[in-house]
Structure formats: structure tokens, C-alpha cells
All heavy atoms as a GROMACS GRO file, in nm:
protein
  651
    1MET      N    1  10.772  10.958  10.702
    1MET     CA    2  10.853  10.882  10.611
    1MET      C    3  10.800  10.903  10.470
    1MET      O    4  10.681  10.891  10.446
    1MET     CB    5  10.848  10.734  10.651
    1MET     CG    6  10.946  10.650  10.574
    1MET     SD    7  10.939  10.477  10.620
    1MET     CE    8  11.025  10.478  10.774
    2ALA      N    9  10.886  10.933  10.378
    2ALA     CA   10  10.845  10.960  10.241
    2ALA      C   11  10.816  10.830  10.168
    2ALA      O   12  10.884  10.730  10.186
    2ALA     CB   13  10.955  11.038  10.168
    3ARG      N   14  10.717  10.836  10.085
    3ARG     CA   15  10.679  10.719  10.004
    3ARG      C   16  10.733  10.738   9.864
    3ARG      O   17  10.751  10.848   9.817
    3ARG     CB   18  10.528  10.705   9.998
    3ARG     CG   19  10.465  10.683  10.133
    3ARG     CD   20  10.317  10.680  10.117
    3ARG     NE   21  10.268  10.547  10.151
    3ARG     CZ   22  10.147  10.507  10.130
    3ARG    NH1   23  10.059  10.586  10.074
    3ARG    NH2   24  10.109  10.386  10.165
    4GLY      N   25  10.753  10.623   9.795
    4GLY     CA   26  10.796  10.630   9.656
    4GLY      C   27  10.681  10.677   9.569
    4GLY      O   28  10.567  10.687   9.614
    5GLN      N   29  10.714  10.702   9.445
    5GLN     CA   30  10.611  10.748   9.352
    5GLN      C   31  10.510  10.636   9.328
    5GLN      O   32  10.547  10.521   9.310
    5GLN     CB   33  10.676  10.788   9.219
    5GLN     CG   34  10.580  10.849   9.122
    5GLN     CD   35  10.651  10.891   8.994
    5GLN    OE1   36  10.767  10.863   8.974
    5GLN    NE2   37  10.578  10.959   8.908
    6ARG      N   38  10.383  10.670   9.333
    6ARG     CA   39  10.277  10.571   9.311
    6ARG      C   40  10.267  10.538   9.163
    6ARG      O   41  10.286  10.623   9.077
    6ARG     CB   42  10.144  10.624   9.360
    6ARG     CG   43  10.138  10.634   9.508
    6ARG     CD   44  10.000  10.669   9.552
    6ARG     NE   45   9.990  10.637   9.694
    6ARG     CZ   46   9.881  10.590   9.749
    6ARG    NH1   47   9.773  10.574   9.680
    6ARG    NH2   48   9.879  10.563   9.877
    7LYS      N   49  10.234  10.412   9.137
    7LYS     CA   50  10.218  10.368   8.998
    7LYS      C   51  10.081  10.412   8.947
    7LYS      O   52   9.982  10.408   9.020
    7LYS     CB   53  10.228  10.217   8.989
    7LYS     CG   54  10.365  10.164   9.023
    7LYS     CD   55  10.368  10.013   9.011
    7LYS     CE   56  10.505   9.962   9.052
    7LYS     NZ   57  10.511   9.816   9.046
    8SER      N   58  10.078  10.447   8.821
    8SER     CA   59   9.950  10.483   8.761
    8SER      C   60   9.870  10.356   8.737
    8SER      O   61   9.923  10.244   8.736
    8SER     CB   62   9.972  10.556   8.628
    8SER     OG   63  10.022  10.466   8.531
    9ILE      N   64   9.743  10.372   8.716
    9ILE     CA   65   9.655  10.258   8.690
    9ILE      C   66   9.698  10.186   8.563
    9ILE      O   67   9.692  10.064   8.554
    9ILE     CB   68   9.507  10.302   8.686
    9ILE    CG1   69   9.413  10.180   8.686
    9ILE    CG2   70   9.479  10.389   8.565
    9ILE    CD1   71   9.407  10.109   8.814
   10GLU      N   72   9.746  10.261   8.464
   10GLU     CA   73   9.792  10.201   8.339
   10GLU      C   74   9.913  10.110   8.364
   10GLU      O   75   9.924  10.001   8.307
   10GLU     CB   76   9.826  10.309   8.235
   10GLU     CG   77   9.706  10.383   8.178
   10GLU     CD   78   9.657  10.496   8.268
   10GLU    OE1   79   9.725  10.532   8.368
   10GLU    OE2   80   9.546  10.548   8.241
   11GLU      N   81  10.004  10.155   8.451
   11GLU     CA   82  10.121  10.074   8.484
   11GLU      C   83  10.080   9.947   8.558
   11GLU      O   84  10.134   9.838   8.533
   11GLU     CB   85  10.220  10.154   8.568
   11GLU     CG   86  10.291  10.265   8.493
   11GLU     CD   87  10.374  10.353   8.583
   11GLU    OE1   88  10.327  10.388   8.694
   11GLU    OE2   89  10.486  10.386   8.542
   12LYS      N   90   9.986   9.962   8.648
   12LYS     CA   91   9.937   9.844   8.722
   12LYS      C   92   9.871   9.745   8.628
   12LYS      O   93   9.891   9.623   8.638
   12LYS     CB   94   9.838   9.887   8.831
   12LYS     CG   95   9.903   9.961   8.944
   12LYS     CD   96   9.796  10.003   9.046
   12LYS     CE   97   9.857  10.081   9.161
   12LYS     NZ   98   9.755  10.123   9.258
   13ILE      N   99   9.792   9.796   8.534
   13ILE     CA  100   9.726   9.710   8.436
   13ILE      C  101   9.830   9.637   8.352
   13ILE      O  102   9.822   9.516   8.331
   13ILE     CB  103   9.629   9.791   8.347
   13ILE    CG1  104   9.508   9.836   8.428
   13ILE    CG2  105   9.587   9.709   8.224
   13ILE    CD1  106   9.418   9.935   8.357
   14MET      N  107   9.930   9.710   8.306
   14MET     CA  108  10.034   9.651   8.223
   14MET      C  109  10.109   9.541   8.299
   14MET      O  110  10.134   9.433   8.247
   14MET     CB  111  10.133   9.758   8.176
   14MET     CG  112  10.233   9.708   8.074
   14MET     SD  113  10.334   9.837   8.001
   14MET     CE  114  10.425   9.893   8.145
   15GLU      N  115  10.140   9.565   8.426
   15GLU     CA  116  10.208   9.464   8.507
   15GLU      C  117  10.122   9.340   8.524
   15GLU      O  118  10.172   9.228   8.515
   15GLU     CB  119  10.246   9.522   8.644
   15GLU     CG  120  10.360   9.620   8.638
   15GLU     CD  121  10.391   9.681   8.774
   15GLU    OE1  122  10.319   9.653   8.873
   15GLU    OE2  123  10.488   9.758   8.782
   16LYS      N  124   9.995   9.358   8.548
   16LYS     CA  125   9.904   9.244   8.564
   16LYS      C  126   9.890   9.167   8.433
   16LYS      O  127   9.886   9.044   8.433
   16LYS     CB  128   9.766   9.288   8.614
   16LYS     CG  129   9.764   9.329   8.758
   16LYS     CD  130   9.802   9.212   8.849
   16LYS     CE  131   9.806   9.257   8.994
   16LYS     NZ  132   9.852   9.151   9.083
   17GLU      N  133   9.884   9.237   8.321
   17GLU     CA  134   9.875   9.170   8.191
   17GLU      C  135  10.001   9.086   8.167
   17GLU      O  136   9.992   8.974   8.118
   17GLU     CB  137   9.855   9.271   8.079
   17GLU     CG  138   9.716   9.329   8.075
   17GLU     CD  139   9.698   9.437   7.969
   17GLU    OE1  140   9.800   9.490   7.917
   17GLU    OE2  141   9.582   9.468   7.939
   18GLU      N  142  10.116   9.141   8.202
   18GLU     CA  143  10.241   9.066   8.186
   18GLU      C  144  10.243   8.944   8.276
   18GLU      O  145  10.287   8.836   8.236
   18GLU     CB  146  10.361   9.157   8.216
   18GLU     CG  147  10.385   9.262   8.111
   18GLU     CD  148  10.491   9.364   8.151
   18GLU    OE1  149  10.546   9.356   8.263
   18GLU    OE2  150  10.518   9.454   8.069
   19LEU      N  151  10.196   8.960   8.399
   19LEU     CA  152  10.190   8.849   8.493
   19LEU      C  153  10.097   8.739   8.441
   19LEU      O  154  10.131   8.620   8.443
   19LEU     CB  155  10.144   8.896   8.631
   19LEU     CG  156  10.127   8.788   8.737
   19LEU    CD1  157  10.258   8.716   8.763
   19LEU    CD2  158  10.070   8.848   8.864
   20VAL      N  159   9.980   8.778   8.394
   20VAL     CA  160   9.883   8.681   8.341
   20VAL      C  161   9.942   8.608   8.221
   20VAL      O  162   9.930   8.486   8.209
   20VAL     CB  163   9.750   8.750   8.305
   20VAL    CG1  164   9.660   8.659   8.224
   20VAL    CG2  165   9.678   8.797   8.432
   21GLN      N  166  10.011   8.680   8.133
   21GLN     CA  167  10.072   8.616   8.016
   21GLN      C  168  10.180   8.518   8.059
   21GLN      O  169  10.192   8.408   8.004
   21GLN     CB  170  10.130   8.721   7.921
   21GLN     CG  171  10.184   8.662   7.793
   21GLN     CD  172  10.080   8.582   7.716
   21GLN    OE1  173   9.965   8.622   7.704
   21GLN    NE2  174  10.119   8.466   7.668
   22ALA      N  175  10.260   8.554   8.157
   22ALA     CA  176  10.364   8.464   8.208
   22ALA      C  177  10.301   8.339   8.268
   22ALA      O  178  10.351   8.227   8.248
   22ALA     CB  179  10.450   8.535   8.311
   23LEU      N  180  10.191   8.356   8.340
   23LEU     CA  181  10.122   8.241   8.399
   23LEU      C  182  10.062   8.151   8.291
   23LEU      O  183  10.065   8.029   8.302
   23LEU     CB  184  10.014   8.288   8.497
   23LEU     CG  185  10.068   8.350   8.626
   23LEU    CD1  186   9.953   8.413   8.705
   23LEU    CD2  187  10.142   8.247   8.710
   24ARG      N  188  10.008   8.212   8.186
   24ARG     CA  189   9.954   8.132   8.075
   24ARG      C  190  10.064   8.050   8.009
   24ARG      O  191  10.044   7.933   7.976
   24ARG     CB  192   9.887   8.223   7.971
   24ARG     CG  193   9.754   8.274   8.013
   24ARG     CD  194   9.689   8.356   7.903
   24ARG     NE  195   9.558   8.403   7.946
   24ARG     CZ  196   9.509   8.522   7.920
   24ARG    NH1  197   9.580   8.609   7.849
   24ARG    NH2  198   9.390   8.556   7.962
   25THR      N  199  10.180   8.112   7.990
   25THR     CA  200  10.293   8.041   7.931
   25THR      C  201  10.335   7.925   8.020
   25THR      O  202  10.359   7.814   7.973
   25THR     CB  203  10.412   8.138   7.909
   25THR    OG1  204  10.370   8.243   7.823
   25THR    CG2  205  10.530   8.067   7.850
   26ARG      N  206  10.342   7.950   8.149
   26ARG     CA  207  10.379   7.845   8.245
   26ARG      C  208  10.276   7.733   8.246
   26ARG      O  209  10.309   7.615   8.247
   26ARG     CB  210  10.391   7.907   8.384
   26ARG     CG  211  10.403   7.811   8.499
   26ARG     CD  212  10.545   7.763   8.521
   26ARG     NE  213  10.554   7.655   8.616
   26ARG     CZ  214  10.565   7.671   8.747
   26ARG    NH1  215  10.570   7.791   8.800
   26ARG    NH2  216  10.573   7.565   8.826
   27LEU      N  217  10.149   7.771   8.244
   27LEU     CA  218  10.041   7.673   8.243
   27LEU      C  219  10.048   7.585   8.118
   27LEU      O  220  10.031   7.464   8.124
   27LEU     CB  221   9.906   7.741   8.253
   27LEU     CG  222   9.783   7.652   8.264
   27LEU    CD1  223   9.793   7.560   8.385
   27LEU    CD2  224   9.658   7.736   8.270
   28LYS      N  225  10.074   7.647   8.004
   28LYS     CA  226  10.086   7.572   7.878
   28LYS      C  227  10.202   7.472   7.887
   28LYS      O  228  10.189   7.357   7.846
   28LYS     CB  229  10.108   7.669   7.762
   28LYS     CG  230  10.109   7.604   7.627
   28LYS     CD  231  10.122   7.708   7.517
   28LYS     CE  232  10.124   7.641   7.380
   28LYS     NZ  233  10.136   7.739   7.272
   29SER      N  234  10.313   7.515   7.944
   29SER     CA  235  10.429   7.428   7.961
   29SER      C  236  10.396   7.311   8.055
   29SER      O  237  10.428   7.195   8.026
   29SER     CB  238  10.546   7.508   8.016
   29SER     OG  239  10.654   7.424   8.049
   30GLU      N  240  10.334   7.342   8.166
   30GLU     CA  241  10.297   7.238   8.263
   30GLU      C  242  10.196   7.140   8.203
   30GLU      O  243  10.205   7.020   8.227
   30GLU     CB  244  10.240   7.302   8.391
   30GLU     CG  245  10.338   7.386   8.469
   30GLU     CD  246  10.453   7.307   8.530
   30GLU    OE1  247  10.439   7.185   8.552
   30GLU    OE2  248  10.558   7.367   8.557
   31GLN      N  249  10.101   7.191   8.125
   31GLN     CA  250  10.002   7.104   8.060
   31GLN      C  251  10.071   7.010   7.962
   31GLN      O  252  10.036   6.892   7.953
   31GLN     CB  253   9.895   7.186   7.989
   31GLN     CG  254   9.784   7.101   7.930
   31GLN     CD  255   9.703   7.028   8.036
   31GLN    OE1  256   9.654   7.089   8.129
   31GLN    NE2  257   9.689   6.898   8.021
   32GLY      N  258  10.170   7.061   7.890
   32GLY     CA  259  10.247   6.977   7.799
   32GLY      C  260  10.317   6.864   7.872
   32GLY      O  261  10.317   6.749   7.828
   33GLU      N  262  10.379   6.897   7.987
   33GLU     CA  263  10.446   6.794   8.066
   33GLU      C  264  10.346   6.693   8.120
   33GLU      O  265  10.373   6.572   8.123
   33GLU     CB  266  10.523   6.859   8.181
   33GLU     CG  267  10.645   6.937   8.134
   33GLU     CD  268  10.720   7.002   8.248
   33GLU    OE1  269  10.716   6.948   8.361
   33GLU    OE2  270  10.785   7.106   8.224
   34LEU      N  271  10.230   6.739   8.163
   34LEU     CA  272  10.126   6.649   8.213
   34LEU      C  273  10.078   6.556   8.102
   34LEU      O  274  10.059   6.436   8.124
   34LEU     CB  275  10.009   6.730   8.270
   34LEU     CG  276   9.892   6.652   8.328
   34LEU    CD1  277   9.937   6.562   8.443
   34LEU    CD2  278   9.783   6.748   8.375
   35ASP      N  279  10.060   6.609   7.983
   35ASP     CA  280  10.017   6.527   7.870
   35ASP      C  281  10.119   6.417   7.840
   35ASP      O  282  10.081   6.303   7.810
   35ASP     CB  283   9.996   6.613   7.746
   35ASP     CG  284   9.876   6.707   7.758
   35ASP    OD1  285   9.792   6.686   7.849
   35ASP    OD2  286   9.868   6.802   7.678
   36VAL      N  287  10.247   6.449   7.849
   36VAL     CA  288  10.352   6.350   7.826
   36VAL      C  289  10.343   6.240   7.933
   36VAL      O  290  10.354   6.121   7.901
   36VAL     CB  291  10.492   6.415   7.827
   36VAL    CG1  292  10.602   6.311   7.834
   36VAL    CG2  293  10.510   6.503   7.703
   37LEU      N  294  10.320   6.279   8.057
   37LEU     CA  295  10.307   6.180   8.164
   37LEU      C  296  10.186   6.090   8.143
   37LEU      O  297  10.194   5.967   8.165
   37LEU     CB  298  10.298   6.249   8.301
   37LEU     CG  299  10.426   6.318   8.348
   37LEU    CD1  300  10.398   6.402   8.473
   37LEU    CD2  301  10.535   6.216   8.375
   38TYR      N  302  10.073   6.147   8.101
   38TYR     CA  303   9.956   6.065   8.072
   38TYR      C  304   9.985   5.966   7.960
   38TYR      O  305   9.944   5.850   7.964
   38TYR     CB  306   9.836   6.153   8.033
   38TYR     CG  307   9.760   6.211   8.150
   38TYR    CD1  308   9.727   6.346   8.152
   38TYR    CD2  309   9.715   6.132   8.256
   38TYR    CE1  310   9.655   6.401   8.258
   38TYR    CE2  311   9.644   6.186   8.361
   38TYR     CZ  312   9.614   6.320   8.362
   38TYR     OH  313   9.542   6.373   8.466
   39LYS      N  314  10.056   6.012   7.859
   39LYS     CA  315  10.089   5.925   7.746
   39LYS      C  316  10.180   5.812   7.791
   39LYS      O  317  10.160   5.696   7.754
   39LYS     CB  318  10.157   6.006   7.635
   39LYS     CG  319  10.187   5.925   7.512
   39LYS     CD  320  10.249   6.009   7.402
   39LYS     CE  321  10.278   5.921   7.281
   39LYS     NZ  322  10.346   5.993   7.175
   40GLU      N  323  10.279   5.843   7.875
   40GLU     CA  324  10.368   5.740   7.927
   40GLU      C  325  10.291   5.636   8.009
   40GLU      O  326  10.315   5.516   7.998
   40GLU     CB  327  10.478   5.802   8.013
   40GLU     CG  328  10.584   5.876   7.936
   40GLU     CD  329  10.686   5.944   8.026
   40GLU    OE1  330  10.689   5.918   8.149
   40GLU    OE2  331  10.764   6.026   7.973
   41LYS      N  332  10.197   5.684   8.093
   41LYS     CA  333  10.117   5.594   8.175
   41LYS      C  334  10.032   5.504   8.086
   41LYS      O  335  10.022   5.383   8.110
   41LYS     CB  336  10.028   5.671   8.272
   41LYS     CG  337   9.948   5.580   8.362
   41LYS     CD  338   9.855   5.658   8.451
   41LYS     CE  339   9.777   5.574   8.547
   41LYS     NZ  340   9.718   5.453   8.496
   42ARG      N  341   9.971   5.562   7.985
   42ARG     CA  342   9.886   5.484   7.894
   42ARG      C  343   9.968   5.377   7.824
   42ARG      O  344   9.926   5.262   7.815
   42ARG     CB  345   9.820   5.577   7.793
   42ARG     CG  346   9.733   5.505   7.692
   42ARG     CD  347   9.663   5.606   7.600
   42ARG     NE  348   9.597   5.541   7.490
   42ARG     CZ  349   9.479   5.482   7.497
   42ARG    NH1  350   9.412   5.481   7.610
   42ARG    NH2  351   9.425   5.425   7.391
   43GLU      N  352  10.086   5.413   7.776
   43GLU     CA  353  10.172   5.317   7.709
   43GLU      C  354  10.213   5.204   7.803
   43GLU      O  355  10.215   5.087   7.765
   43GLU     CB  356  10.294   5.386   7.650
   43GLU     CG  357  10.261   5.472   7.530
   43GLU     CD  358  10.378   5.556   7.481
   43GLU    OE1  359  10.489   5.548   7.539
   43GLU    OE2  360  10.358   5.633   7.384
   44LYS      N  361  10.244   5.239   7.928
   44LYS     CA  362  10.282   5.138   8.027
   44LYS      C  363  10.163   5.045   8.056
   44LYS      O  364  10.179   4.923   8.063
   44LYS     CB  365  10.328   5.205   8.155
   44LYS     CG  366  10.378   5.109   8.260
   44LYS     CD  367  10.429   5.183   8.383
   44LYS     CE  368  10.473   5.083   8.488
   44LYS     NZ  369  10.515   5.148   8.612
   45ASP      N  370  10.045   5.103   8.071
   45ASP     CA  371   9.925   5.022   8.095
   45ASP      C  372   9.897   4.929   7.978
   45ASP      O  373   9.866   4.811   7.997
   45ASP     CB  374   9.803   5.112   8.119
   45ASP     CG  375   9.808   5.187   8.251
   45ASP    OD1  376   9.892   5.153   8.337
   45ASP    OD2  377   9.728   5.281   8.268
   46LEU      N  378   9.908   4.981   7.857
   46LEU     CA  379   9.884   4.899   7.738
   46LEU      C  380   9.987   4.788   7.724
   46LEU      O  381   9.954   4.676   7.684
   46LEU     CB  382   9.881   4.986   7.612
   46LEU     CG  383   9.760   5.077   7.598
   46LEU    CD1  384   9.777   5.170   7.478
   46LEU    CD2  385   9.632   4.997   7.585
   47GLU      N  386  10.110   4.819   7.760
   47GLU     CA  387  10.215   4.717   7.756
   47GLU      C  388  10.183   4.605   7.855
   47GLU      O  389  10.200   4.487   7.824
   47GLU     CB  390  10.349   4.782   7.792
   47GLU     CG  391  10.468   4.689   7.779
   47GLU     CD  392  10.599   4.761   7.810
   47GLU    OE1  393  10.624   4.866   7.750
   47GLU    OE2  394  10.673   4.710   7.896
   48GLY      N  395  10.135   4.642   7.974
   48GLY     CA  396  10.097   4.542   8.074
   48GLY      C  397   9.982   4.456   8.026
   48GLY      O  398   9.983   4.333   8.043
   49LEU      N  399   9.882   4.518   7.963
   49LEU     CA  400   9.769   4.442   7.910
   49LEU      C  401   9.813   4.350   7.796
   49LEU      O  402   9.768   4.234   7.787
   49LEU     CB  403   9.660   4.536   7.861
   49LEU     CG  404   9.578   4.605   7.969
   49LEU    CD1  405   9.487   4.710   7.907
   49LEU    CD2  406   9.498   4.505   8.048
   50SER      N  407   9.900   4.399   7.713
   50SER     CA  408   9.951   4.318   7.602
   50SER      C  409  10.025   4.195   7.655
   50SER      O  410  10.008   4.084   7.604
   50SER     CB  411  10.043   4.402   7.514
   50SER     OG  412  10.093   4.325   7.408
   51GLN      N  413  10.106   4.217   7.758
   51GLN     CA  414  10.180   4.105   7.817
   51GLN      C  415  10.083   4.005   7.880
   51GLN      O  416  10.100   3.884   7.868
   51GLN     CB  417  10.278   4.158   7.921
   51GLN     CG  418  10.365   4.049   7.981
   51GLN     CD  419  10.468   4.106   8.079
   51GLN    OE1  420  10.481   4.226   8.095
   51GLN    NE2  421  10.540   4.016   8.143
   52LEU      N  422   9.980   4.054   7.946
   52LEU     CA  423   9.880   3.967   8.007
   52LEU      C  424   9.808   3.884   7.901
   52LEU      O  425   9.786   3.763   7.919
   52LEU     CB  426   9.779   4.050   8.087
   52LEU     CG  427   9.669   3.975   8.160
   52LEU    CD1  428   9.729   3.884   8.268
   52LEU    CD2  429   9.571   4.072   8.222
   53LEU      N  430   9.772   3.946   7.790
   53LEU     CA  431   9.708   3.873   7.681
   53LEU      C  432   9.800   3.764   7.627
   53LEU      O  433   9.758   3.651   7.603
   53LEU     CB  434   9.669   3.968   7.568
   53LEU     CG  435   9.546   4.054   7.590
   53LEU    CD1  436   9.528   4.151   7.473
   53LEU    CD2  437   9.422   3.970   7.607
   54GLU      N  438   9.925   3.799   7.608
   54GLU     CA  439  10.021   3.703   7.555
   54GLU      C  440  10.038   3.584   7.650
   54GLU      O  441  10.037   3.469   7.607
   54GLU     CB  442  10.156   3.773   7.534
   54GLU     CG  443  10.260   3.686   7.466
   54GLU     CD  444  10.389   3.761   7.441
   54GLU    OE1  445  10.384   3.879   7.404
   54GLU    OE2  446  10.496   3.699   7.459
   55GLU      N  447  10.050   3.613   7.778
   55GLU     CA  448  10.067   3.506   7.878
   55GLU      C  449   9.943   3.419   7.891
   55GLU      O  450   9.954   3.299   7.918
   55GLU     CB  451  10.103   3.567   8.013
   55GLU     CG  452  10.241   3.629   8.018
   55GLU     CD  453  10.267   3.707   8.146
   55GLU    OE1  454  10.177   3.714   8.233
   55GLU    OE2  455  10.378   3.762   8.158
   56SER      N  456   9.826   3.478   7.871
   56SER     CA  457   9.701   3.403   7.888
   56SER      C  458   9.665   3.322   7.764
   56SER      O  459   9.584   3.230   7.771
   56SER     CB  460   9.586   3.497   7.922
   56SER     OG  461   9.553   3.577   7.808
   57GLY      N  462   9.722   3.359   7.650
   57GLY     CA  463   9.689   3.290   7.526
   57GLY      C  464   9.560   3.340   7.462
   57GLY      O  465   9.516   3.286   7.361
   58LEU      N  466   9.501   3.444   7.520
   58LEU     CA  467   9.379   3.500   7.463
   58LEU      C  468   9.415   3.600   7.354
   58LEU      O  469   9.517   3.667   7.361
   58LEU     CB  470   9.299   3.574   7.571
   58LEU     CG  471   9.239   3.490   7.685
   58LEU    CD1  472   9.183   3.582   7.791
   58LEU    CD2  473   9.133   3.396   7.632
   59ASN      N  474   9.326   3.610   7.255
   59ASN     CA  475   9.345   3.717   7.158
   59ASN      C  476   9.260   3.837   7.201
   59ASN      O  477   9.183   3.829   7.296
   59ASN     CB  478   9.313   3.671   7.014
   59ASN     CG  479   9.168   3.635   6.994
   59ASN    OD1  480   9.079   3.699   7.048
   59ASN    ND2  481   9.142   3.533   6.914
   60LEU      N  482   9.273   3.947   7.132
   60LEU     CA  483   9.206   4.071   7.170
   60LEU      C  484   9.054   4.056   7.172
   60LEU      O  485   8.986   4.102   7.264
   60LEU     CB  486   9.247   4.185   7.078
   60LEU     CG  487   9.188   4.322   7.108
   60LEU    CD1  488   9.227   4.367   7.248
   60LEU    CD2  489   9.234   4.424   7.006
   61ASP      N  490   8.998   3.987   7.071
   61ASP     CA  491   8.852   3.969   7.065
   61ASP      C  492   8.802   3.886   7.183
   61ASP      O  493   8.698   3.918   7.243
   61ASP     CB  494   8.812   3.903   6.933
   61ASP     CG  495   8.830   3.995   6.814
   61ASP    OD1  496   8.823   4.119   6.833
   61ASP    OD2  497   8.851   3.944   6.702
   62GLU      N  498   8.874   3.780   7.217
   62GLU     CA  499   8.833   3.696   7.330
   62GLU      C  500   8.838   3.776   7.461
   62GLU      O  501   8.746   3.767   7.543
   62GLU     CB  502   8.924   3.573   7.340
   62GLU     CG  503   8.908   3.476   7.224
   62GLU     CD  504   9.019   3.372   7.220
   62GLU    OE1  505   9.132   3.400   7.264
   62GLU    OE2  506   8.990   3.259   7.173
   63ALA      N  507   8.945   3.851   7.479
   63ALA     CA  508   8.957   3.931   7.601
   63ALA      C  509   8.847   4.036   7.608
   63ALA      O  510   8.789   4.060   7.714
   63ALA     CB  511   9.095   3.996   7.606
   64SER      N  512   8.817   4.099   7.496
   64SER     CA  513   8.710   4.199   7.492
   64SER      C  514   8.576   4.136   7.529
   64SER      O  515   8.499   4.195   7.606
   64SER     CB  516   8.700   4.262   7.353
   64SER     OG  517   8.814   4.337   7.325
   65ASP      N  518   8.549   4.019   7.475
   65ASP     CA  519   8.423   3.951   7.507
   65ASP      C  520   8.415   3.919   7.656
   65ASP      O  521   8.308   3.936   7.718
   65ASP     CB  522   8.411   3.821   7.425
   65ASP     CG  523   8.387   3.846   7.278
   65ASP    OD1  524   8.348   3.960   7.241
   65ASP    OD2  525   8.408   3.752   7.198
   66ILE      N  526   8.523   3.873   7.714
   66ILE     CA  527   8.525   3.840   7.857
   66ILE      C  528   8.500   3.966   7.940
   66ILE      O  529   8.420   3.964   8.035
   66ILE     CB  530   8.660   3.775   7.895
   66ILE    CG1  531   8.670   3.635   7.833
   66ILE    CG2  532   8.676   3.768   8.047
   66ILE    CD1  533   8.809   3.575   7.839
   67ILE      N  534   8.563   4.074   7.905
   67ILE     CA  535   8.546   4.200   7.981
   67ILE      C  536   8.404   4.253   7.966
   67ILE      O  537   8.341   4.294   8.064
   67ILE     CB  538   8.650   4.305   7.936
   67ILE    CG1  539   8.790   4.260   7.978
   67ILE    CG2  540   8.617   4.442   7.995
   67ILE    CD1  541   8.902   4.342   7.918
   68LEU      N  542   8.350   4.248   7.844
   68LEU     CA  543   8.212   4.294   7.823
   68LEU      C  544   8.113   4.209   7.902
   68LEU      O  545   8.018   4.262   7.960
   68LEU     CB  546   8.177   4.292   7.675
   68LEU     CG  547   8.245   4.401   7.590
   68LEU    CD1  548   8.218   4.376   7.442
   68LEU    CD2  549   8.197   4.538   7.631
   69GLU      N  550   8.134   4.079   7.905
   69GLU     CA  551   8.047   3.991   7.982
   69GLU      C  552   8.056   4.023   8.131
   69GLU      O  553   7.956   4.028   8.202
   69GLU     CB  554   8.082   3.844   7.957
   69GLU     CG  555   7.989   3.746   8.022
   69GLU     CD  556   7.844   3.758   7.977
   69GLU    OE1  557   7.821   3.791   7.858
   69GLU    OE2  558   7.754   3.736   8.059
   70TYR      N  559   8.176   4.046   8.178
   70TYR     CA  560   8.196   4.083   8.318
   70TYR      C  561   8.121   4.213   8.351
   70TYR      O  562   8.054   4.223   8.453
   70TYR     CB  563   8.346   4.100   8.348
   70TYR     CG  564   8.374   4.143   8.490
   70TYR    CD1  565   8.386   4.048   8.591
   70TYR    CD2  566   8.385   4.278   8.524
   70TYR    CE1  567   8.409   4.087   8.721
   70TYR    CE2  568   8.408   4.317   8.654
   70TYR     CZ  569   8.420   4.222   8.753
   70TYR     OH  570   8.442   4.260   8.882
   71ILE      N  571   8.133   4.310   8.262
   71ILE     CA  572   8.065   4.439   8.284
   71ILE      C  573   7.914   4.418   8.289
   71ILE      O  574   7.845   4.476   8.375
   71ILE     CB  575   8.104   4.540   8.174
   71ILE    CG1  576   8.251   4.579   8.190
   71ILE    CG2  577   8.013   4.662   8.177
   71ILE    CD1  578   8.306   4.659   8.073
   72LYS      N  579   7.860   4.337   8.199
   72LYS     CA  580   7.715   4.311   8.198
   72LYS      C  581   7.669   4.246   8.327
   72LYS      O  582   7.565   4.284   8.380
   72LYS     CB  583   7.679   4.220   8.080
   72LYS     CG  584   7.683   4.286   7.946
   72LYS     CD  585   7.647   4.185   7.839
   72LYS     CE  586   7.672   4.240   7.699
   72LYS     NZ  587   7.648   4.138   7.596
   73THR      N  588   7.744   4.149   8.376
   73THR     CA  589   7.700   4.076   8.495
   73THR      C  590   7.721   4.154   8.624
   73THR      O  591   7.659   4.124   8.725
   73THR     CB  592   7.772   3.939   8.507
   73THR    OG1  593   7.911   3.960   8.517
   73THR    CG2  594   7.738   3.851   8.390
   74HIS      N  595   7.806   4.256   8.620
   74HIS     CA  596   7.835   4.332   8.740
   74HIS      C  597   7.784   4.476   8.733
   74HIS      O  598   7.810   4.555   8.823
   74HIS     CB  599   7.986   4.334   8.768
   74HIS     CG  600   8.039   4.200   8.805
   74HIS    ND1  601   8.074   4.104   8.713
   74HIS    CD2  602   8.062   4.146   8.927
   74HIS    CE1  603   8.117   3.998   8.775
   74HIS    NE2  604   8.111   4.019   8.905
   75SER      N  605   7.710   4.510   8.631
   75SER     CA  606   7.667   4.648   8.614
   75SER      C  607   7.560   4.691   8.714
   75SER      O  608   7.543   4.810   8.738
   75SER     CB  609   7.617   4.672   8.472
   75SER     OG  610   7.502   4.595   8.447
   76PHE      N  611   7.490   4.596   8.773
   76PHE     CA  612   7.383   4.632   8.866
   76PHE      C  613   7.432   4.636   9.010
   76PHE      O  614   7.359   4.677   9.097
   76PHE     CB  615   7.266   4.534   8.854
   76PHE     CG  616   7.197   4.545   8.721
   76PHE    CD1  617   7.214   4.447   8.625
   76PHE    CD2  618   7.118   4.653   8.693
   76PHE    CE1  619   7.152   4.457   8.501
   76PHE    CE2  620   7.054   4.665   8.569
   76PHE     CZ  621   7.072   4.567   8.473
   77GLU      N  622   7.556   4.596   9.032
   77GLU     CA  623   7.611   4.602   9.169
   77GLU      C  624   7.652   4.744   9.199
   77GLU      O  625   7.731   4.805   9.129
   77GLU     CB  626   7.732   4.510   9.182
   77GLU     CG  627   7.697   4.363   9.170
   77GLU     CD  628   7.818   4.273   9.185
   77GLU    OE1  629   7.924   4.323   9.227
   77GLU    OE2  630   7.806   4.155   9.156
   78GLN      N  631   7.594   4.799   9.304
   78GLN     CA  632   7.626   4.936   9.345
   78GLN      C  633   7.704   4.930   9.476
   78GLN      O  634   7.667   4.854   9.566
   78GLN     CB  635   7.497   5.017   9.366
   78GLN     CG  636   7.412   5.034   9.244
   78GLN     CD  637   7.477   5.128   9.143
   78GLN    OE1  638   7.548   5.219   9.182
   78GLN    NE2  639   7.454   5.105   9.016
   79PRO      N  640   7.809   5.011   9.489
   79PRO     CA  641   7.880   5.015   9.616
   79PRO      C  642   7.788   5.065   9.728
   79PRO      O  643   7.706   5.153   9.705
   79PRO     CB  644   7.995   5.112   9.594
   79PRO     CG  645   7.984   5.161   9.453
   79PRO     CD  646   7.864   5.100   9.391
   80ALA      N  647   7.804   5.008   9.844
   80ALA     CA  648   7.719   5.046   9.958
   80ALA      C  649   7.762   5.173  10.023
   80ALA      O  650   7.867   5.219  10.016
   80ALA     CB  651   7.717   4.934  10.061
   0.00000   0.00000   0.00000
């Protein structure tokens, strides 16, 4: 059975370079979409915290102090 013409090493290199460039472009696009999702999650989390502060009547400084105190008192507890 006859085989087709073999590609030269230069052609193979060029094809791989094109493939790598296409993958880089795709990766950049996917990273952009991931960044948008992280931003949306952060905004949603901050909105939830803001609502919690409003409902509790605490201001940001009071809430920060409470969280810092909690961290200090629980920093030595290690999961088993």
C-alpha cells in the first residue's frame, strides 16, 4: 500500500507552533472567563456580608474586631 508524502521536520515544527499558539489563545480566553467568574463570586460574597452587617447592626470596624478576636482565640486549634 502506498503511503502519502512524508512531512518535513520544518512542516511538523510549523504545525506544532501553530497548535501551541492556538492553545495559548484558548487558554487566555478561558482564563479571562475564569477571572470574570471569580469576580462575580467575590461580589456575591461581599453582598452577603454587607447584608449580614446591615441586619446585625454592626459596623465594619466592630465586625472586624469580632472576627480578629475569633481568629486569635481559635488559632491554636488544629484539626485532628
